[in-house]
N, C-alpha and C positions, 0 to 999 in steps of 0.2 A: 395464494397465488393471485396474480393480476392478469386479466385478459389482455393480450397484446393488441386486440382489435378495438374493444370498447372501453378498456381501462377499468372494468369492474373487478373487485376482489372476490375470490371464491375459495372454497375448500378443495384443494387439489387432491387430497387423499380420498375424500368422499366421492370424487368424480372419477376415480380410477375404474377402468373396465378391463376385462380379460380380452387378450388378443384372440381373434378368430382364426380360423384355419387359413384365411387368405391374408397375406401381408398388406399392411397399410401403405399405399403409395402416396408420397407427398410430391407435389410439384416443386421443383427447385425455384428459389427466389430469382427474379430477373436480374438482381444486382450481382448474384454469384456468377452469372454468365460472363461478367467482365474478367473474372479470374479463371475461367474455364479454358485450359489450353486447347481443348478441341474446337473452341469457337474462334481462335485466333486466325488471322489470314495466313494463307499458305506462304512459306518462304520462297524467295526467288521472284515474286511478282513485283512489278514496278510500283514504287510508292506513289500514292495519289491516284492510281487507276480507278479504285472503287471508293475512294474517300469522297465524302460530300464536301462541297466548298465551305470554307470557314465563314462564319458570320462577318458582317462588315466591320464590327467593332474589334474583331480579333485579327483581321487581315492587317499585315504590316504595310504601312504606307511606303510607297516607293521613295527612295532616297534621291534627293536632287543634288546633282553635282554642282559644286560652287564655281561654275565656269565664269559667271559674270563677275564675281568677286575677284577671281584670279586675273581677269582682264583689267579690271579697274586698278588692282594693286600694281600690275605691270605698267599701266599707263602713268600712274602716280610716280613710280620709281623712275621711269624714263624721263618724266618732266623734271623731277628733282635733279637727276644726273645732268640734264641739259642746262638747267640753271647754274649748277655748280661749274660746269665746263665754261659757260658764258662768262661768269664772274672771274674765273681763274684762268681765262684763256691766255693772258700774258705770261703768267707763271708757268703754265703747261708748255707753251711754246719755248720758254727759256730752258725748262728742264728737259724737254724732249724736242730737240730741233726738228726732227722729222715730222712732228705734229703741226708745225707752223703752216705748211702749205695747205693741208686739209682744213685747218682752222680759218685760214684766209679765204679759202674757197667757200666755206660755210658763211663767212661774214659777207661775202659778195652777194649772197642770196638774202641774208638777213639785214643788209644795209648797216653793217657795223665794221669795225676795224680791229685788228689784233695789235694793240700798242706794245711798244718795247717795255721791258721791265723797268721798274723804278726802285732801286735799292741804294738809297743815299749812303748807307753805312759801308757800301762797297765802292764808293767813289771818294776821291780825295784830291785836294789841290796840292800838287807836288811842289810847286813854287809859284810865287807871284810877287810883283813889285809895282809900285806906283811912283812915277817920277815926272818931272816937268817936261813938257813938250818943247824940244829945242827950236821947233819951227814956228810955234804960235805962242805968244805970250799969254799967260793966264790959263793955258790948257795943261792938262795932265794926261799921261799915257799909262794904261794898265796893261801889263803883260802877265799872263797866267798859263799854267799847264794843268789840265784836269786829267786824272788817270782813273781808268776803270779797272778795278782789281777783281771783278767778277769773271766767271768762266763763260759768260754769255754777253752779247751786246746789250747796252743800256741806253735809255733815252738821255739826250743831252739835258743837263739840269739848268735851272735858273740860278743867277748869281745876285747876291746882295752886297753892294759896295757902300761902305760908310766912311765918311771923312770926319776925323775927330780933331779936337784941339789938344793943348798940352794937358788938360785935366781929363782927357779921354771922354769928353762930352761930344756927342754927335752934332756935327754942324750941318751936314748934308748927306743924303743917301740916294741911291738909285738902284732899281731892280733891272737886271739885264736878262732878257729871255734869249733863247738860242738864236732867233733871227737878228738879235741886236749885236751879238758878238761873233757870229759866223760870217764867212765871206758871202756876200749877197748872191754871187754867181753860183755858189755851190751849196747854199743853205738848204734848199729843198731836198737835194740828194743826201746831204749829210744828216739832216734830221730824220729822213726815212731810214737810213742805215743805222743811226745811233753810233755811240762810241763802241768800237769793237772790243771783244773780250781781251782783257790784258792790254788794251791800247790806251792811247792818250790823245788829247785834243789841245792844241795851242791856240791862244787867242790874244788879240791886241785891240784895245778899245781906247778912244780918245774922249776926254771929258772937258767941259768948260767949267773951270773952278775959279774963275776970276772974282766971284762974289764972296768967296770964303778964303780964310787964311788957315788952312789945315796943316797940322804937324804930324798927324798920324792917319792910319787907314786900317780898315778891316774888311776882309772878303770872305763871304760864307756862301756855300752852294746849298740848294734845296730844291724840292719839287713842289710846285704850286698845287694846292688841293683842288 
């Protein structure tokens, strides 16, 4: 056998002794007290009343609420939404007419404007003709009708008139902006209102073509970039 205290090996049989009249009392191991039901705390007592505080390394660190990150994320999302509304304010006002007034109110504060939509694919020249001006020699007269097929008002477009010869070669051209072909007395009001939904705009413009001998012409509408 080996001694549990010093580790020395000895003859266990030779060391046997007879038991005396009094029983040998052994002190219980302190470790066994952990499993002794009689040493457990009484049931019904509030937990932690008699417990010693945990060491610092075992104590759970308090959780910090991510309030700052939430605020920053909210501000970033708000800024992104504001930028989107600003860049698409014209389309939003066209799709939701009731939103135009609040957008214009916001633009008055931000020193901006809510422009009318520009959808050239929803605009068309229903009819146009170029003929000699009967009152002035060498001048020509352009008559055209622009139609807005959109369900919302649109900005007046620019027009490009090209005069060509018999070989369809361009001899002269001119860019017409809305103030050039609208009635000067009503131009500001008409430009602000735009071409109404499903409406049309008629125009008549005079040109000096005395320096060219054109046999053809072409008219195209567009929006300047």
